[in-house]
C-alpha positions, 0 to 999 in steps of 0.5 A: 229701059232699066234693069229691074235691079236698079230700082228699089222695088223692081221685082214688084210691078205695081211698086216699079210703076210708082217708082218710075212714075215718081220722076214725072210727078217730080218734073211736072211740079216744076210746071206747077202741075201736081200729079198723083197716082189715079185709082182704077175706074171701070171702062164704059164703052170706047175700049179702044181709046187707052186714055179712058182706061184707068189703072192705079199706075196712071198719073192724075191731076185732081182725080182725072187721068193726064198720063198713062203708062205701060210696062214690058218686062224681059230678061230682068229689064223693064221698058216703061213707056207713057202717054202725056195727054197734051190736048184732044178733040172730043168731037173727033174722038166721038167720030172715030169711035162712033159713040159719045165719049165721056171725057170727065175722067181725063184732062189735058195739059192745055186744060190745066194751063193753056200757057204750057207749050209742047216745047215746054214739056219737051224741055222739061223731059229733056232736062230730066234725061240729061240729069240721068244721062250717065245712068242711061248709058251705063244701063244701055251698055248692060242691056245690050250685052245681055240682049246679045248674049241672049240672042247668041244662046238662042234665048230670044229670037230677036236682038232688039239692038241690031238692024235699021230700027234697033235701040240706039245708044242714048245721045248726049250734049255733054262729053262722057265721064265716069260718074256713079249715079245718085241714090234716091236719098241723095237725089231727094237732098239735091231737090230740097 
């Protein structure tokens, strides 16, 4: 979740997908998996299996979809979530959808490198989260204030931060300290 204003191109849906997904492209390079943005592919059957639907915002390895993403936008904020195809069972897919499933347009992490474990991916993504922890907490606080105000003013029907399943504040292994987030150009310099 982030305010539209924190992205260089937050108002543009396609560009914001790409800006957010660039974090995954950079992270997966550390596992020697080079990803790029896929093209749009026509759906051929199995319309319920989302990994077989392809958009320009998907992340692909050798022109095969590995990561799919979706966005929800509301009140000036973007929630982007995605699915990483770690492994799959083609026979089970065909049994579920009761038809042949062409998996030539998708790829799993296990197909790319069978030595990469789920834990490797979790640790990689956790390291990225820790790097951006201060920004996450700041954005969380801002988002919570905006949602509480919008709920109070009856602009929305539900405060997503309250209740048992409400959005929780990000946790950290490090003590909080006030820091200014790096600009994109500063991040790129550090990665060189």
